[in-house]
Each structure stands twice: as C-alpha cells, then as structure tokens.
C-alpha positions in Angstrom: 0.0 0.0 0.0 1.3 3.5 -0.9 0.5 5.4 2.3 2.2 8.2 4.1 0.5 9.6 7.2 0.1 13.4 7.3 2.7 15.3 9.4 0.0 17.0 11.4 -1.3 13.7 12.8 1.5 11.5 14.2 1.1 8.2 16.0 -1.2 5.2 16.0 -3.7 6.6 18.6 -4.1 9.9 16.8 -4.4 8.1 13.4 -7.2 5.9 14.9 -9.3 8.4 16.9 -9.1 11.6 14.8 -10.2 10.1 11.5 -13.2 8.4 13.1 -14.4 11.7 14.6 -13.3 14.5 12.4 -12.0 13.6 9.0 -14.1 13.8 5.8 -15.6 10.4 5.1 -17.2 11.0 1.6 -17.2 13.0 -1.5 -20.5 14.7 -2.4 -23.6 14.0 -0.3 -23.7 11.2 2.3 -24.4 7.8 0.8 -28.0 6.7 0.9 -29.0 3.1 1.5 -32.0 0.8 1.0 -32.5 -2.0 3.5 -33.7 -5.6 3.2 -34.4 -8.0 6.1 -33.4 -11.6 5.5 -34.6 -14.5 7.5 -31.8 -16.8 8.5 -31.9 -20.6 8.3 -32.1 -20.8 12.2 -35.2 -18.6 12.5 -33.4 -15.3 13.2 -32.8 -12.4 10.8 -30.1 -10.1 9.5 -30.4 -6.7 7.8 -28.6 -6.0 4.6 -28.2 -2.5 3.3 -27.6 -1.7 -0.4 -26.1 1.5 -1.7 -28.9 3.5 -3.3 -28.2 4.0 -6.9 -26.1 0.8 -6.8 -27.9 -2.4 -6.0 -31.7 -1.9 -5.4 -33.8 -4.4 -3.5 -34.4 -7.4 -5.7 -37.7 -9.0 -6.5 -37.9 -12.7 -5.6 -39.6 -14.8 -8.2 -39.1 -18.0 -6.4 -39.1 -18.4 -2.6 -38.3 -21.0 -0.1 -38.8 -21.4 3.7 -35.8 -20.6 5.9 -33.2 -23.3 5.6 -34.8 -24.5 2.3 -33.3 -24.3 -1.2 -31.7 -21.0 -2.3 -33.9 -18.4 -3.6 -33.6 -17.1 -7.2 -33.4 -13.4 -7.9 -33.9 -11.1 -10.8 -30.5 -9.8 -11.8 -30.1 -6.2 -10.8 -27.9 -5.4 -13.8 -30.8 -6.3 -16.0 -33.3 -4.1 -14.1 -31.1 -1.0 -14.2 -29.9 -1.3 -17.7 -26.3 -1.8 -16.4 -24.0 -4.4 -17.9 -24.1 -7.6 -15.9 -20.4 -7.4 -15.1 -20.9 -4.4 -12.9 -19.1 -5.4 -9.7 -20.8 -5.9 -6.4 -18.6 -4.8 -3.5 -19.6 -6.5 -0.2 -18.3 -4.9 3.0 -18.5 -6.6 6.4 -18.2 -4.0 9.2 -16.2 -4.3 12.5 -17.1 -4.8 16.1 -20.2 -2.8 16.9 -20.1 -1.3 13.5 -22.9 -0.5 11.0 -23.5 1.5 7.9 -22.7 4.7 9.7 -19.2 3.7 10.7 -16.6 5.9 9.1 -15.1 3.1 7.1 -18.5 2.0 5.8 -19.3 5.6 4.6 -15.8 5.9 3.0 -16.1 2.6 1.1 -19.7 3.6 0.0 -18.4 6.9 -1.3 -15.7 5.2 -3.4 -18.0 2.5 -4.7 -20.6 5.2 -5.7 -17.9 7.2 -7.6 -16.9 4.1 -9.5 -20.5 3.1 -10.4 -20.2 -0.1 -8.4 -23.0 -1.8 -6.5 -22.4 -2.3 -2.8 -24.0 -4.4 -0.1 -23.3 -4.0 3.6 -24.6 -6.9 5.7 -25.1 -6.1 9.4 -24.0 -8.8 11.8 -26.8 -9.9 14.1 -27.9 -7.1 16.5 -25.9 -4.4 14.8 -28.5 -2.8 12.5 -30.4 -1.0 15.3 -32.7 -3.8 16.3 -31.8 -6.7 18.6 -31.9 -10.1 16.8 -34.3 -12.8 18.0 -32.0 -15.8 18.7 -29.9 -16.7 21.7 -26.7 -15.7 20.0 -25.1 -12.5 18.6 -22.0 -12.4 16.3 -18.3 -13.1 16.7 -14.9 -12.9 15.0 -15.0 -16.4 13.7 -18.6 -16.3 12.3 -17.5 -17.8 9.0 -20.7 -19.8 8.5 -22.8 -16.7 8.6 -20.4 -14.9 6.2 -20.6 -17.9 3.8 -24.4 -17.9 3.9 -24.6 -14.2 3.2 -22.0 -14.3 0.4 -23.7 -17.3 -1.3 -27.0 -15.5 -1.3 -25.5 -12.3 -2.7 -23.6 -14.3 -5.4 -26.9 -15.9 -6.6 -28.6 -12.6 -6.6 -25.9 -10.5 -8.4 -25.1 -13.1 -11.0 -21.4 -12.6 -11.0 -18.5 -13.2 -8.5 -18.2 -10.7 -5.7 -15.5 -8.4 -4.5 -15.4 -8.6 -0.7 -13.8 -6.7 2.1 -14.1 -6.9 5.9 -13.1 -4.3 8.5 -11.5 -5.4 11.8 -13.7 -8.2 13.2 -15.5 -8.5 9.9 -12.2 -9.0 8.1 -11.1 -11.8 10.4 -14.5 -13.5 9.9 -14.2 -13.1 6.2 -10.7 -14.6 6.1 -12.0 -17.5 8.2 -14.6 -18.1 5.6 -12.0 -18.1 2.8 -9.9 -20.5 4.7 -12.7 -22.9 5.4 -14.1 -22.7 1.9 -10.8 -23.4 0.2 -11.1 -23.9 -3.5 -14.9 -23.5 -3.4 -14.5 -19.9 -2.4 -13.7 -19.1 -6.1 -17.3 -19.9 -7.0 -18.5 -17.1 -4.9 -15.9 -14.4 -4.6 -13.3 -13.0 -7.0 -11.1 -11.7 -4.2 -11.3 -10.8 -0.5 -9.6 -8.3 1.7 -9.3 -7.9 5.5 -8.6 -4.4 6.8 -6.9 -3.8 10.2 -8.3 -7.2 11.4 -7.2 -8.8 14.6 -6.1 -12.0 12.8 -4.2 -13.0 15.9 -7.1 -12.6 18.4 -5.1 -13.5 21.5 -2.5 -10.8 20.8 -5.1 -8.2 19.9 -7.3 -9.1 22.9 -4.3 -8.7 25.2 -3.4 -5.4 23.7 -6.8 -3.8 23.8 -7.2 -4.7 27.5 -4.0 -2.9 28.6 -3.4 0.6 29.8 -4.6 3.5 27.5 -6.3 1.0 25.2 -8.4 -0.4 28.0 -9.4 3.0 29.2 -10.3 4.3 25.7 -11.1 1.5 23.2 -12.2 -1.4 25.4 -14.4 1.0 27.5 -16.0 2.4 24.3 -16.8 -1.1 23.0 -18.2 -2.3 26.3 -20.4 0.8 26.6 -22.6 -0.6 23.8 -21.8 -4.3 24.1 -22.9 -4.8 27.7 -26.3 -3.1 27.5 -27.0 -5.0 24.3 -26.0 -8.3 26.0 -28.3 -7.5 28.9 -31.2 -7.0 26.5 -30.4 -10.4 25.1 -30.7 -11.8 28.6 -34.2 -10.3 28.9 -35.1 -12.1 25.7 -33.6 -15.4 26.9 -33.5 -15.5 30.7 -30.8 -17.7 32.2 -28.6 -17.4 29.1 -25.6 -16.1 31.1 -24.8 -14.5 34.4 -26.0 -10.9 34.0 -24.6 -9.6 37.3 -21.1 -10.7 36.5 -21.4 -9.2 33.0 -22.4 -5.9 34.4 -19.0 -5.8 36.2 -17.0 -6.7 33.2 -14.3 -4.1 32.5 -12.3 -5.9 29.8 -13.0 -7.5 26.4 -11.5 -10.8 27.8 -14.2 -10.8 30.6 -17.0 -10.0 28.2 -15.9 -12.7 25.8 -15.6 -15.2 28.6 -19.1 -14.5 30.0 -21.0 -13.8 26.7 -19.3 -14.3 23.3 -17.7 -17.6 24.0 -20.5 -19.6 25.6 -23.2 -18.2 23.3 -21.3 -19.4 20.2 -20.1 -22.8 21.2 -16.6 -22.0 22.7 -15.4 -23.2 26.1 -14.0 -19.9 27.2 -12.2 -16.8 25.9 -8.9 -18.7 25.2 -10.8 -21.3 23.1 -12.7 -18.6 21.2 -9.6 -16.5 20.5 -7.7 -19.6 19.4 -10.3 -21.2 17.2 -11.6 -18.0 15.6 -8.3 -16.4 14.7 -7.5 -16.3 11.0 -3.7 -16.0 11.2 -2.9 -19.7 11.7 -4.9 -20.7 8.6 -4.0 -18.1 6.0 -2.0 -20.7 4.0 -5.3 -22.5 3.3 -6.8 -19.6 1.2 -7.2 -20.4 -2.5 -8.4 -17.1 -3.9 -6.7 -13.8 -4.1 -6.7 -12.3 -0.6 -5.3 -9.1 0.7 -4.4 -8.7 4.4 -4.0 -5.0 5.3 -2.7 -3.9 8.7 -0.9 -0.8 9.8 2.1 -1.6 11.9 1.2 1.1 14.4 -2.4 -0.1 15.0 -2.9 0.4 18.7 -4.6 -2.9 19.4 -3.3 -5.1 16.6 0.4 -5.4 17.5 2.8 -5.1 14.7 4.8 -8.0 16.1 1.8 -10.3 15.8 1.3 -9.8 12.0 2.1 -12.6 9.6 5.2 -12.8 7.5 5.1 -13.7 3.8 6.4 -17.2 4.4 3.4 -17.9 6.7 0.5 -17.1 4.3 0.8 -19.0 1.1 0.9 -17.9 -2.6 -2.7 -16.5 -2.7 -2.3 -14.0 0.1 -0.9 -10.5 -0.3 0.3 -8.6 2.8 0.1 -4.8 3.0 1.7 -3.6 6.3 2.4 0.1 6.1 4.1 1.7 9.0 1.3 4.1 9.8 -2.4 4.4 9.6 -3.7 3.4 13.0 -6.8 1.2 13.4 -9.0 1.7 10.3 -7.8 5.3 10.1 -5.4 6.0 7.2 -6.2 9.8 7.1 -4.8 11.7 4.2 -4.6 15.3 2.9 -4.7 18.6 4.8 -6.4 19.1 8.1 -8.9 17.7 8.9 -8.0 15.0 6.4 -10.1 12.6 4.5 -10.6 8.8 4.6 -10.8 7.9 0.9 -7.2 6.9 0.2 -7.4 3.5 1.8 -10.7 2.4 0.3 -9.6 3.6 -3.1 -6.4 1.5 -2.9 -8.3 -1.6 -1.6 -10.9 -1.3 -4.4 -8.1 -0.9 -6.9 -6.5 -4.1 -5.7 -9.8 -6.0 -5.6 -10.7 -4.9 -9.2 -7.3 -6.0 -10.5 -7.9 -9.5 -9.4 -10.9 -9.9 -11.8 
C-alpha cells in the first residue's frame, strides 16, 4: 500500500481516533441506503443495506422457507440497464459497526464514484434492532459470512469483491480459509482491513493501559447493554450480574461471546476463531492489510510472507492506526485506503 501519514497527525492513537471523529468520510452528499431483512436458516434475521443507486432491492420470483433451497433473484444489472459485469462490493463491518461507521461511509463513497453496486450486511444485532435468537456475532462467524455471500452471489449473477473491516475482516478470512477452492465460485477476491487475525495478541493489547481506558471501554459501553437486553429475551442465558461488572474484552468474551457461540472460554474462542494460523489455506486472491502502528493489533503479531501462502498479499504500512489512514490537509479525508483496496480487488478480476 502506498500510504504516508500526514505530518499533522502523528502516532497510532491519533491516526485511529481523529479520523473516526473529524476527517471527511465521503465526496459529495452522504451515501443513501436501502434495506432488506433476510430470514436466516435458524429462524433469526439479519439486515442488509444496499447502496442507493447501486444495488436496489431485488424481486424474488421463487421463494423457499428458511433453511430451504436457495432463492432465485432477478439480476439487478438487467433491471437497471447496467452491464451484468458491474461489480458488487460487499463490506463486512467491524465490532459494533454498522452503515454509519466511518469506514462504511468511505467505502460507499468510493463505490458510488466508480459506479459499483455495494452491499453492507449487518452482523446480528448491529442494525439497530436486537436479533431474536440466543446468539449474537463473533470474530470467527464464517458460516454466517458464507451464507450471506452465497445469497449475494446468486442474486448478483457474478462473482463478488469482498472486504471486511476489523472483526468483519477476520470472519471473512476464516470463511475463505474454510471454503478453500470452493470460495472461487463465490468471490473474485477478498480483503481484510486492520483485522485482529491473531485474536489473542489483539485481545491482550486492547485490555491494557490506555487501550483499556479508551477503546475497550468504548466497545463495552454498547456491548454490555445489548447483551443484557439479550438476557431479557432469553432468561438464564448467562450471568448478568457478572457481565455488568466486566471491564475488559476478555471478561466480556468469557461471559458472553464464547459460551453463546459454542466456545469453552475466551482462550478457546480466540484460538479457534483467529484467521492468522490458517491463512495458508486460502485459495483465492486475498489481501491482508494492517498498519504496523495499530494500537490494538500489535505489529509483532502480524504474519510474514512465508506464513501465508501464494494466494495472500500482505500490506503492512508503518502508519495508519486502526482503520484510520487519514490523508490530505487538516482535517483530512478517509478515501485513500478504500480507493487502494478497491483498486486491488478490481485488478484480481
């Protein structure tokens, strides 16, 4: 990646916090979205947003009950008069993210400028409404990612360009690893952005010192109340009193994330969900982008070229923070990283 941090914003913390709060996220007006609600095979739902003027809601012309055969869709390229090879960019958001996250808005701006369609699936509970089931989402949620991508692939009619931010990027890479050669039937290329692919290293980093006081506290401020609402839905699901006292991501994952999603404890979750140990299994073009000064994805935990296999490209610039990469004059803009990621994805076609 060709990236040089602006002189007026030095350091990983500044390059993480300032862009999320103050830098320009889009060119022109803010992106507009249309939303669809999809029933999941296990009786729950997810919400998927489509960039307005890109991919409109499709009309089903054959349907099936949840868990039944895949639905067929009218191809959006045909409805809009667009050529069917118009790419569909799929973006998976990060922990507690949604379509308003600064990275989501920046990618939508870049996709719109290129005339691309774009879909932004929300992980369960992240779209503004609590999901129904006794589960939420997690860093290794590759089965959910696979189900979403297969449905989008059938709908769009051509292979997908897929990126994932932070948690969403780790889950995306876990899907590519598990899918192996079959991933090539769904996606043209995938990219993870500032993802904690070594979850144990990232979890330890975010729970220490300044990171714990700023980043972990910010995440827990929304995660704990959401989990307690889940407990109201499903009494007895976990120990709510202990969860109220959680002050680290480790404690939250031990009490909530791990047991609700089939893991023994935090260590088991962080070990089994991490993408880094399995990157060599990927069989489609994959880009792993991490800034080496990311405050809670330690540079020393990032993979080396010898560890990842021939299909994986590593971009590890020295600066950028966590999903920051600000550019330009004060207050900066966030379009450089999405533009370079989209360039790379497009070249893999």
